[in-house]
C-alpha positions as CSV (number, residue, x, y, z in Angstrom):
1,M,-2.6,28.2,-1.2
2,T,-3.1,25.1,1.0
3,Q,-1.2,21.9,0.8
4,A,-4.2,20.1,-0.7
5,A,-4.6,22.8,-3.3
6,D,-0.9,22.4,-4.2
7,Q,-1.4,18.7,-4.5
8,W,-4.3,19.2,-6.9
9,A,-2.5,21.8,-8.9
10,D,0.5,19.4,-9.4
11,A,-1.9,16.6,-10.3
12,M,-3.6,18.7,-13.0
13,L,-0.3,19.9,-14.3
14,A,0.8,16.3,-14.7
15,A,-2.5,15.6,-16.6
16,A,-1.7,18.4,-19.0
17,L,1.9,17.2,-19.5
18,L,0.6,13.7,-20.3
19,A,-1.7,15.1,-22.9
20,V,1.3,17.0,-24.4
21,D,3.7,14.1,-24.5
22,P,2.2,10.6,-24.3
23,E,5.7,9.2,-24.2
24,L,5.9,10.2,-20.6
25,G,4.1,6.8,-20.1
26,G,1.3,7.8,-17.7
27,A,0.6,8.2,-14.0
28,A,-0.1,6.1,-11.0
29,V,-2.9,7.8,-9.2
30,R,-3.4,6.9,-5.5
31,A,-7.0,7.6,-4.6
32,G,-10.1,5.7,-3.6
33,P,-13.3,5.9,-5.8
34,G,-15.0,9.3,-5.3
35,P,-15.6,12.7,-6.8
36,V,-11.9,13.8,-6.4
37,R,-10.6,11.0,-8.6
38,D,-13.5,11.3,-11.0
39,N,-12.7,15.1,-11.4
40,W,-9.1,14.3,-12.2
41,L,-10.0,11.7,-14.8
42,S,-12.6,14.1,-16.3
43,G,-9.9,16.9,-16.4
44,L,-7.5,14.5,-18.2
45,K,-10.2,13.6,-20.7
46,A,-11.2,17.2,-21.3
47,L,-7.6,17.9,-22.5
48,H,-8.0,15.4,-25.4
49,A,-10.0,16.0,-28.6
50,D,-13.3,14.4,-29.2
51,G,-13.0,10.9,-30.4
52,T,-9.7,10.2,-28.6
53,P,-9.8,6.5,-27.5
54,W,-10.6,6.1,-23.8
55,K,-10.4,2.4,-22.7
56,R,-10.8,0.8,-19.3
57,L,-8.9,-2.4,-18.6
58,P,-11.3,-5.1,-17.3
59,P,-10.2,-7.3,-14.4
60,G,-8.7,-10.7,-15.3
61,I,-8.2,-9.7,-19.0
62,G,-6.6,-12.4,-21.1
63,D,-4.0,-12.2,-23.8
64,D,-6.6,-12.5,-26.6
65,R,-8.4,-9.3,-25.5
66,L,-5.3,-7.5,-24.4
67,L,-2.9,-8.1,-27.2
68,G,-5.2,-9.5,-29.9
69,G,-5.0,-12.8,-31.8
70,L,-7.0,-15.1,-33.9
71,D,-10.7,-14.3,-34.2
72,L,-12.1,-17.8,-33.9
73,A,-15.6,-17.0,-35.1
74,A,-14.5,-15.2,-38.2
75,A,-11.8,-17.8,-38.9
76,L,-14.4,-20.6,-38.8
77,G,-16.6,-18.7,-41.1
78,A,-14.0,-17.7,-43.6
79,G,-11.8,-20.8,-43.4
80,T,-8.7,-18.6,-43.2
81,R,-6.8,-16.9,-40.4
82,V,-8.5,-13.7,-39.3
83,L,-6.8,-11.5,-36.6
84,Q,-8.6,-9.3,-34.2
85,K,-7.2,-6.1,-32.5
86,G,-6.4,-6.2,-28.8
87,M,-7.2,-3.4,-26.3
88,L,-3.7,-2.1,-26.4
89,V,-4.0,-1.4,-30.1
90,E,-7.5,0.0,-29.7
91,A,-6.1,2.5,-27.2
92,D,-3.5,3.9,-29.7
93,G,-3.4,7.7,-29.4
94,G,-5.6,7.7,-26.3
95,V,-5.7,6.7,-22.6
96,L,-5.9,3.3,-21.0
97,I,-7.3,3.1,-17.4
98,A,-6.2,0.3,-15.2
99,P,-8.5,0.1,-12.1
100,M,-7.2,-1.6,-8.9
101,A,-3.7,-1.5,-10.4
102,E,-2.2,-2.8,-7.1
103,R,-3.9,-6.2,-7.9
104,L,-2.8,-6.3,-11.5
105,D,-1.5,-9.7,-12.6
106,G,2.2,-9.8,-13.1
107,G,1.9,-11.1,-16.7
108,V,-0.5,-8.3,-17.7
109,A,1.8,-5.8,-16.1
110,A,4.8,-7.1,-18.0
111,R,2.8,-6.9,-21.3
112,L,1.8,-3.3,-20.6
113,A,5.4,-2.4,-19.8
114,G,6.6,-4.0,-23.0
115,A,4.0,-2.0,-25.1
116,I,5.1,1.2,-23.3
117,D,8.8,0.6,-24.0
118,E,8.4,-0.5,-27.6
119,G,5.5,1.7,-28.6
120,A,4.0,-1.4,-30.3
121,V,2.3,-4.7,-29.6
122,R,3.8,-7.9,-30.8
123,I,1.6,-11.0,-31.5
124,E,3.5,-14.3,-31.6
125,R,0.8,-16.8,-31.1
126,D,-1.9,-18.8,-33.0
127,G,0.5,-19.2,-35.9
128,A,0.6,-15.4,-36.4
129,S,3.6,-13.0,-36.1
130,E,2.6,-9.4,-36.3
131,R,3.8,-6.0,-34.8
132,T,1.3,-3.2,-34.5
133,P,2.4,0.3,-33.4
134,T,0.5,1.8,-30.5
135,R,1.2,4.7,-28.1
136,F,-1.1,5.3,-25.2
137,V,-1.2,7.0,-21.8
138,L,-1.6,4.5,-18.9
139,V,-3.4,5.6,-15.8
140,A,-2.9,3.1,-13.0
141,L,-5.5,3.7,-10.3
142,D,-4.1,2.7,-7.0
143,E,-6.8,1.8,-4.5
144,G,-4.7,-0.4,-2.2
145,L,-3.8,-0.2,1.5
146,E,-0.6,1.5,2.7
147,D,1.6,-1.6,2.0
148,E,0.1,-2.3,-1.4
149,R,1.0,-0.6,-4.7
150,P,1.0,-1.3,-8.4
151,P,3.8,-3.6,-9.8
152,E,7.2,-1.9,-9.9
153,V,7.6,-2.9,-13.5
154,L,4.8,-0.4,-14.3
155,L,5.7,2.3,-11.8
156,E,9.2,2.6,-13.2
157,R,7.8,3.5,-16.6
158,L,5.2,6.0,-15.6
159,A,6.5,9.6,-15.2
160,F,4.1,10.7,-12.4
161,R,3.0,9.3,-9.0
162,I,0.0,11.3,-7.9
163,D,-1.5,11.1,-4.4
164,L,-5.0,12.5,-4.1
165,D,-5.8,11.1,-0.7
166,G,-5.5,14.4,1.1
167,V,-7.4,16.4,-1.5
168,G,-11.0,17.4,-0.8
169,W,-13.7,18.0,-3.4
170,Q,-13.5,21.7,-2.7
171,E,-9.9,21.8,-4.1
172,A,-10.7,19.6,-7.1
173,E,-11.4,22.4,-9.5
174,P,-11.5,22.0,-13.3
175,I,-8.3,22.7,-15.3
176,S,-8.2,25.9,-17.3
177,A,-6.3,24.4,-20.3
178,T,-8.2,23.4,-23.4
179,P,-7.6,20.8,-26.2
180,D,-6.4,23.7,-28.4
181,D,-3.8,24.6,-25.9
182,I,-2.6,21.0,-25.8
183,A,-2.5,20.8,-29.6
184,E,-0.3,24.0,-29.8
185,A,2.0,22.7,-27.1
186,R,2.3,19.3,-28.9
187,A,3.4,21.1,-32.0
188,A,5.8,23.3,-30.1
189,L,7.3,20.3,-28.3
190,A,9.1,19.2,-31.5
191,Q,10.8,22.7,-31.6
192,V,12.1,22.5,-28.0
193,A,15.9,22.2,-28.0
194,A,17.5,19.1,-26.5
195,P,18.7,19.5,-22.9
196,D,22.2,20.7,-22.6
197,E,25.0,19.0,-20.6
198,A,24.3,21.1,-17.5
199,A,20.7,20.1,-17.4
200,I,21.5,16.4,-17.8
201,H,24.1,16.6,-15.1
202,A,21.8,18.4,-12.7
203,V,19.0,15.8,-13.1
204,C,21.4,12.9,-12.7
205,A,23.0,14.5,-9.6
206,A,19.6,14.9,-8.1
207,C,18.8,11.2,-8.8
208,E,21.9,10.1,-7.0
209,A,21.3,12.3,-4.0
210,L,17.7,11.1,-3.6
211,G,18.6,7.4,-4.0
212,V,16.7,7.0,-7.3
213,A,18.5,4.1,-9.0
214,S,16.3,3.8,-12.1
215,L,17.8,5.0,-15.4
216,R,14.4,5.8,-16.7
217,A,13.8,8.4,-14.0
218,P,16.3,11.0,-15.4
219,R,15.0,10.5,-18.9
220,L,11.4,11.0,-17.8
221,T,12.4,14.1,-15.8
222,L,14.1,15.7,-18.9
223,R,11.0,14.8,-21.1
224,T,8.8,16.4,-18.5
225,A,11.0,19.6,-18.5
226,A,10.7,19.7,-22.3
227,A,6.9,19.4,-22.2
228,L,6.8,22.2,-19.6
229,A,8.8,24.4,-21.9
230,A,6.4,23.6,-24.7
231,L,3.4,24.6,-22.6
232,E,5.1,27.9,-21.8
233,E,5.9,28.4,-25.5
234,R,9.7,28.3,-24.9
235,Q,12.1,26.8,-27.4
236,A,14.7,25.8,-24.7
237,I,14.5,24.2,-21.3
238,E,15.0,26.7,-18.5
239,A,16.0,26.2,-14.9
240,E,12.4,26.6,-13.8
241,D,11.3,23.7,-16.1
242,L,14.0,21.5,-14.5
243,T,13.0,22.3,-11.0
244,T,9.3,21.7,-11.6
245,A,10.1,18.4,-13.4
246,A,12.3,17.3,-10.5
247,R,9.5,18.0,-8.1
248,L,6.9,16.1,-10.1
249,V,9.0,13.1,-11.2
250,L,11.9,12.6,-8.7
251,S,10.4,13.5,-5.3
252,P,7.9,10.7,-5.2
253,R,10.6,8.2,-6.2
254,A,13.1,9.3,-3.4
255,T,14.3,6.5,-1.2
256,R,16.7,8.5,1.0
257,L,17.2,12.0,2.3
258,P,19.8,14.1,0.3
259,P,22.6,15.5,2.4
260,Q,21.9,18.9,3.9
261,P,23.7,21.8,2.3
262,V,26.5,23.3,4.3
263,P,25.6,26.9,5.2
264,E,28.0,29.4,3.9
265,E,29.3,32.4,5.9
266,V,27.5,35.5,4.9
267,E,29.7,38.6,4.6
268,P,28.4,42.1,5.3
269,E,26.9,43.7,2.3
270,A,29.1,46.4,0.7
271,E,27.8,49.5,-1.0
272,P,27.0,48.8,-4.6
273,D,29.7,49.9,-7.0
274,P,28.4,51.8,-10.1
275,A,31.1,50.2,-12.1
276,E,29.6,46.8,-11.4
277,A,26.2,47.6,-13.0
278,E,27.5,46.7,-16.4
279,G,28.2,43.1,-15.2
280,A,24.6,42.5,-14.0
281,D,23.7,40.5,-17.0
282,E,26.8,38.3,-16.5
283,T,25.8,37.6,-12.9
284,E,22.3,36.5,-14.0
285,A,23.9,34.3,-16.6
286,S,26.0,32.6,-13.9
287,D,22.8,31.1,-12.5
288,R,23.0,28.7,-15.3
289,T,26.4,27.3,-14.3
290,P,26.4,23.5,-13.6
291,E,27.0,24.0,-9.8
292,V,24.1,26.4,-9.4
293,L,21.7,24.4,-11.5
294,D,22.5,21.2,-9.6
295,D,21.6,23.0,-6.3
296,L,18.4,24.4,-7.8
297,V,17.1,21.1,-9.1
298,L,18.0,19.2,-5.9
299,E,16.5,21.8,-3.6
300,A,13.2,21.7,-5.6
301,A,13.1,17.9,-5.2
302,R,14.0,18.1,-1.6
303,A,11.2,20.6,-0.8
304,A,8.6,18.3,-2.3
305,L,9.7,15.1,-0.5
306,P,6.7,13.2,1.0
307,E,5.9,14.1,4.6
308,G,7.3,11.8,7.3
309,L,10.1,10.5,5.1
310,E,12.8,11.8,7.4
311,A,11.1,10.2,10.5
312,L,10.6,7.0,8.6
313,W,14.2,7.0,7.6
314,A,15.4,7.5,11.1
315,A,13.1,4.9,12.6
316,S,13.3,2.0,10.2
317,G,16.9,2.2,9.0
318,Q,18.2,2.4,5.5
319,V,17.2,-0.4,3.1
320,V,20.0,-0.9,0.6
321,R,18.2,-3.3,-1.7
322,G,14.6,-4.2,-1.4
323,A,11.5,-5.3,-3.3
324,P,8.0,-3.9,-3.7
325,A,5.7,-4.6,-0.8
326,R,3.5,-7.6,-1.2
327,S,1.3,-9.8,0.8
328,G,4.1,-12.1,2.0
329,P,6.3,-15.0,0.8
330,A,4.1,-17.3,-1.3
331,G,6.7,-19.7,-2.7
332,A,8.1,-20.0,-6.2
333,K,5.9,-20.8,-9.2
334,I,6.2,-24.4,-10.4
335,P,4.5,-26.1,-13.4
336,A,1.5,-28.2,-12.6
337,A,-0.5,-30.7,-14.6
338,K,-4.2,-30.2,-13.8
339,R,-4.4,-27.8,-10.9
340,G,-3.4,-24.2,-10.1
341,R,-3.6,-21.0,-12.0
342,R,-4.2,-21.3,-15.8
343,I,-1.2,-20.0,-17.7
344,G,-2.1,-20.9,-21.3
345,S,-1.7,-23.9,-23.5
346,R,0.9,-25.9,-25.4
347,P,1.0,-28.4,-28.3
348,G,0.5,-31.9,-27.0
349,R,-1.7,-34.9,-26.8
350,P,-4.4,-35.1,-24.1
351,D,-3.9,-37.9,-21.6
352,G,-4.1,-38.6,-17.9
353,A,-1.5,-35.9,-17.1
354,A,-2.8,-33.1,-19.4
355,A,-6.3,-32.1,-20.4
356,L,-7.4,-31.0,-23.8
357,D,-7.8,-27.2,-24.4
358,L,-10.7,-27.4,-26.9
359,V,-10.8,-23.7,-27.8
360,E,-7.1,-23.4,-28.5
361,T,-7.3,-26.7,-30.5
362,L,-10.0,-25.2,-32.7
363,K,-8.0,-22.0,-33.1
364,A,-5.1,-24.0,-34.4
365,A,-7.2,-26.1,-36.8
366,A,-9.4,-23.3,-38.2
367,P,-7.0,-21.6,-40.6
368,W,-6.3,-24.9,-42.4
369,Q,-9.8,-26.1,-43.2
370,R,-9.8,-25.2,-46.9
371,L,-6.5,-26.8,-47.5
372,R,-7.8,-29.9,-45.8
373,G,-10.9,-30.1,-48.1
374,G,-13.4,-28.9,-45.5
375,R,-16.3,-26.6,-46.4
376,L,-17.1,-24.5,-43.4
377,G,-20.7,-23.3,-43.2
378,M,-22.1,-26.4,-45.0
379,R,-22.7,-28.4,-41.8
380,E,-19.6,-30.5,-42.3
381,P,-17.4,-31.3,-39.3
382,M,-14.1,-29.5,-38.7
383,R,-11.1,-31.5,-39.7
384,V,-8.7,-31.6,-36.8
385,R,-5.3,-33.3,-37.0
386,R,-2.9,-34.5,-34.3
387,D,-0.7,-31.4,-34.7
388,D,-3.6,-29.2,-33.8
389,F,-4.1,-30.6,-30.3
390,R,-3.4,-28.2,-27.5
391,V,-3.4,-29.1,-23.8
392,R,-3.9,-26.8,-20.8
393,R,-1.0,-25.5,-18.7
394,F,-1.2,-24.6,-15.1
395,E,1.1,-23.5,-12.3
396,Q,1.0,-23.6,-8.6
397,R,2.9,-21.9,-5.8
398,A,5.3,-24.0,-3.9
399,E,5.2,-23.8,-0.1
400,A,7.6,-21.3,1.3
401,T,9.8,-21.9,4.4
402,V,11.0,-18.8,6.3
403,I,14.2,-19.7,8.3
404,F,15.1,-17.3,11.0
405,V,18.8,-17.4,11.8
406,V,19.2,-15.7,15.2
407,D,22.4,-14.5,16.9
408,A,21.7,-15.6,20.5
409,S,25.1,-14.5,21.9
410,G,26.0,-11.5,23.9
411,S,24.3,-9.3,26.4
412,A,21.6,-8.1,23.9
413,A,20.4,-11.6,23.1
414,L,17.4,-11.6,25.3
415,Q,15.9,-8.5,23.5
416,R,16.6,-10.0,20.1
417,L,15.1,-13.3,21.0
418,A,12.0,-11.6,22.4
419,E,11.4,-9.7,19.2
420,T,12.2,-12.8,17.1
421,K,9.5,-14.7,19.0
422,G,7.0,-11.9,18.2
423,A,8.0,-12.0,14.5
424,V,7.7,-15.8,14.3
425,E,4.3,-15.7,15.9
426,L,3.1,-13.0,13.5
427,L,4.2,-15.1,10.5
428,L,2.8,-18.3,11.9
429,A,-0.6,-16.6,12.3
430,E,-0.6,-16.1,8.5
431,A,1.0,-19.4,7.7
432,Y,-2.3,-21.2,6.7
433,V,-3.2,-18.5,4.3
434,R,0.3,-18.0,2.8
435,R,1.3,-21.7,2.6
436,T,4.3,-20.7,4.7
437,Q,6.3,-22.7,7.3
438,V,8.6,-21.2,9.8
439,A,11.9,-22.6,11.2
440,L,14.5,-21.2,13.7
441,V,18.2,-21.6,13.8
442,A,20.0,-20.1,16.8
443,F,23.8,-19.8,17.3
444,R,25.8,-19.1,20.5
445,K,28.9,-20.4,22.3
446,E,30.6,-22.9,20.0
447,A,27.9,-24.0,17.5
448,A,24.5,-23.5,16.0
449,E,21.3,-25.5,16.7
450,V,18.1,-26.0,14.8
451,L,15.7,-25.1,17.6
452,L,12.5,-25.2,15.5
453,P,12.3,-27.5,12.4
454,P,9.9,-26.2,9.7
455,T,6.4,-26.0,11.2
456,R,3.1,-24.2,11.1
457,S,2.4,-25.1,14.7
458,L,2.2,-21.9,16.8
459,A,2.1,-23.9,20.1
460,R,5.2,-25.8,19.2
461,A,7.0,-22.6,18.2
462,R,6.2,-20.9,21.5
463,R,7.4,-23.9,23.5
464,E,10.8,-24.1,21.7
465,L,11.3,-20.3,21.9
466,A,10.5,-20.1,25.6
467,A,13.3,-22.6,26.3
468,L,16.0,-20.7,24.4
469,A,18.8,-19.2,26.5
470,G,21.1,-16.5,25.3
471,G,24.7,-15.3,25.9
472,G,28.2,-16.5,25.1
473,T,30.4,-16.2,22.0
474,T,29.3,-15.8,18.4
475,P,29.8,-18.8,16.0
476,L,28.3,-16.9,13.1
477,A,29.7,-19.1,10.4
478,S,28.3,-22.2,12.0
479,G,24.9,-20.6,12.1
480,L,25.0,-19.7,8.4
481,E,26.2,-23.1,7.4
482,A,23.4,-24.8,9.4
483,A,20.8,-22.5,7.9
484,A,22.1,-23.1,4.4
485,A,21.9,-26.9,4.9
486,L,18.3,-26.6,6.2
487,A,17.4,-24.3,3.3
488,L,18.7,-26.8,0.7
489,G,16.9,-29.6,2.5
490,E,13.6,-27.6,2.2
491,R,14.3,-27.0,-1.5
492,A,14.8,-30.7,-2.1
493,K,11.3,-31.2,-0.6
494,G,9.8,-28.9,-3.2
495,R,9.5,-25.8,-0.9
496,T,11.0,-22.3,-1.4
497,P,13.4,-21.4,1.4
498,L,14.0,-17.8,2.6
499,L,16.7,-17.0,5.1
500,V,16.2,-14.1,7.6
501,V,19.5,-13.5,9.4
502,M,19.4,-11.4,12.6
503,T,22.9,-10.5,13.8
504,D,25.4,-7.7,14.3
505,G,27.7,-9.4,11.8
506,R,30.7,-9.7,14.2
507,G,31.5,-13.4,14.6
508,N,34.4,-14.6,16.7
509,I,34.3,-18.4,16.5
510,A,35.6,-20.1,13.4
511,L,34.0,-23.2,11.9
512,D,36.5,-25.5,13.5
513,G,35.7,-24.0,17.0
514,A,38.8,-21.9,17.2
515,S,38.5,-18.5,18.8
516,F,40.2,-16.4,16.1
517,R,38.2,-13.4,14.9
518,T,39.9,-13.0,11.6
519,R,39.4,-16.7,10.6
520,A,35.8,-16.5,12.0
521,E,35.0,-13.5,9.8
522,Q,36.5,-15.2,6.7
523,D,34.5,-18.4,7.4
524,A,31.3,-16.3,7.7
525,L,32.0,-14.6,4.3
526,T,32.7,-17.9,2.7
527,A,29.3,-19.3,4.1
528,C,27.6,-16.2,2.7
529,R,29.0,-16.8,-0.8
530,R,27.9,-20.4,-0.7
531,I,24.4,-19.2,0.1
532,R,24.5,-16.8,-2.8
533,A,25.8,-19.5,-5.2
534,A,23.0,-21.8,-4.1
535,G,20.5,-19.2,-5.2
536,V,18.8,-19.0,-1.8
537,S,16.8,-15.8,-1.2
538,A,17.9,-14.1,2.0
539,A,17.6,-10.9,4.1
540,L,20.1,-9.8,6.7
541,I,19.0,-7.5,9.6
542,D,21.8,-5.7,11.4
543,V,20.5,-5.5,15.0
544,S,23.6,-3.8,16.4
545,P,22.7,-0.6,18.3
546,R,25.4,1.2,16.2
547,P,25.9,-0.6,12.9
548,R,29.5,-0.5,11.8
549,G,29.2,-2.0,8.3
550,D,29.8,-5.7,9.2
551,G,26.3,-6.7,8.4
552,A,26.2,-4.8,5.1
553,R,29.4,-6.7,4.0
554,L,27.8,-10.0,4.8
555,A,24.6,-9.1,3.0
556,E,26.6,-8.1,-0.1
557,A,28.5,-11.4,-0.1
558,M,25.2,-13.3,0.4
559,G,23.3,-11.3,-2.2
560,A,20.7,-10.5,0.4
561,T,18.4,-7.6,1.2
562,F,19.9,-5.6,4.0
563,A,18.3,-3.5,6.6
564,A,19.7,-1.8,9.7
565,L,17.2,-2.0,12.5
566,P,18.9,-1.0,15.8
567,Y,15.6,-1.1,17.6
568,V,14.0,-4.3,16.3
569,E,10.3,-4.6,16.3
570,A,8.3,-7.7,15.4
571,E,6.1,-5.8,13.0
572,R,9.1,-4.5,11.1
573,V,10.7,-7.9,10.8
574,R,7.3,-9.2,9.5
575,D,7.0,-6.4,7.0
576,L,10.6,-7.0,5.7
577,V,9.8,-10.7,5.1
578,R,6.6,-9.7,3.4
579,S,8.6,-7.4,1.0
580,L,10.7,-10.3,-0.3
581,D,9.6,-12.0,-3.5
582,V,10.4,-15.7,-3.2
């Protein structure tokens, strides 16, 4: 069987498992529009009985349609509060498709995640308080570029991440299971015994080895194993179920390579002893021991790791803590009076600073018309009181300022500065679109210097960088203090600062100018803690050819994202800055 055929078989197996157990959440399907994706969706639909809800999430959906709320037309006609169902409730017992999930609004993603977690939709708006149970399978269609993906808040709650990009229409064959098979498996799922301690330990050990930090991942893996057992008409989870579940759920979530097993010395085979034949059953039973099961589950997940992960790991370094890839630093969200993105309404009086939200005002007034003596439907005006007024709410993105803090000391300074220049120029090229400014703080010899105040001028940046010299001692603490002061100044101007520190982490000049390494290291750690206490977002890139852990300690004290990039490239620095949510 070809690799593409294996991909398709796993994709259809995931579809069957979602039909058996909707509490697996759903799947993120990476594929562009075309016959392959359509065949997978058709296969998923064929596993459900006729009449199963099948909803498609429209772009830009609002809370009224998503969650439900007051039906204004019915309320105006009846003179009383009338609630309408939202799409999440309409999808109960069925499937909800989210096209272009990589562009899904953060608020919509959070509401979807809440419904998946709680198995219900809560309405706390328009004077209503209601909780409606719902359980659906979410299919997030990922059509983005390589650096785009659906919100992490959703990915974490979906059991499967399916990649169909390498599958051709020849491999996309229909699934052989039927709705009757799924119905039988659903009934059998309730009879499957809970996983034992050995199975739980094996899955958790595999998560640790693969760098899967989410606590939902082992739970979803064990639920997948139970659904596999139900499909095979077994009443207990077997080792085969665990290994398949680890391949489907854990491998796409892996963030690091597990340690390679140490080969054991193989002794020459001895002639079989007839007296040992009676113990054959005991030998087979030993395959269920915790140690053996741990190895089986981890090996299955290791074998299914995405291609190129090892090369990527070696080339780009280990990211200890990161954020989902996004288009770049766009600044923090801040309230706005009349401009920006609409985020709802609030009670209040319309004036020069806030505009009336007519629809929400009518919604607030409609349920009280009969108590106020109105007779809707008789061409009488609606009676609106001051408490009914709603005004619009907006938010804008503040400008972001990326502050590069560059170690210009030592013999490797020229290479670091050259790559920093490239990264600065790449970011400045995007500055007008991202509302981003760039600044540069360099430190060498006895002190730090702000070489480039916040700017979007590419020509100015090039002039300042070209004049920067390198070499000398390392006043790391001075550089961090200068960067923190600049960041707080930018915040006072209403901008969102982000520090990008490029250093090997080995300072040797204290804040008072003394050449004492121990005091210099302590001053640098103190500066990092101040940056963390101030709540300034930061990333630290260890540019040492052989990282020794100094940079990681500083990043931990700073609360910063850490990356070890011995061979710095402008594109990697740019991508790291893009990955930060500021």
